[in-house]
C-alpha positions, 0 to 999 in steps of 0.5 A: 415133476412132470405127469409122465414121471409120476408113473413108474415104467413097468413090464407085465406078463400074462403067462399061459401054461405050456398046454396053450393053445389047446388050453387057455389057462392064465397064471395068476398069483397072490401077493404076499404083502397084500393078501387080497391082491392077485395079479400077473407077474410084473415089475419095474424097468431099471434105468438103461434096461430094455423092456424085454430084458426087464420082462425076462428078469422079472419072470425069473425074480417073481416066478423062478423061471424065464423059460417062456416064448413071447406070443404077443405084445400089447401095442401101447403102454397102458397106465393105472393109478395106485390106491392110496395105501400102495401109493404111500409106499411107492412115492414119488410115483402115483401109478405105473405105466406098463408094457404087456406081453403074452408069454407061454411057458416052455415045457421045461419051465418050472414055476417056483414062487419061493425065490430069493425075494418072494413076492407071491404066497400062492399061484394058480392057472385059471380061465381068462374070466376067473383071472379078471374076477380075482384081480385087484380092483385097481388093476381090473380095467387095465387087465380087461383092456389088454385081455380084450386086445389079445382075444380080438387078435385070436390069442386068448 
C-alpha cells in the first residue's frame, strides 16, 4: 500500500458562532470515546463524495446542523498521524489527511450533539488560544498551522 493510502481522507471544520466577526468564538467538543480529547468537528470523506458534501454531512452528523456559511477554506490538504491507541482502531490508516474549512453558524442554527450516533459528550465556544490549549496533543500542530493561516488572512 502506498504511503498516500495510509492517510484517511477527511474534512475538518473550525466553526465560529453566529456572533462572528464581532466575537471570534470557536466551537470545540469533547469526544465521548476518549475523555481527554477535545476537537473540531471532522470526519471521513466517503468514496465518490465531494469535499463540501462531506463537510455538510459531517456537521449534521456530529453537531446536529449543517446551517453554516463557509467563510474560508485552507488552501492545502494537511496530515497528521494517529497515536498508537487510535491507530489500532483505524487500521489500515496511520493518520488522516484533512481539508479544513472555517464556517460560521447561521442565526437559525441549533447545535445538538445528541445525534443518532453521538461522537461528543460536551461542547463549548472558546477563544482561539483556549481551543489550542484544549485540543489533543497529536492534533495541535495541525490546528496551529490552520489557525495561523486564518489569522494571517484576517479571519481569526
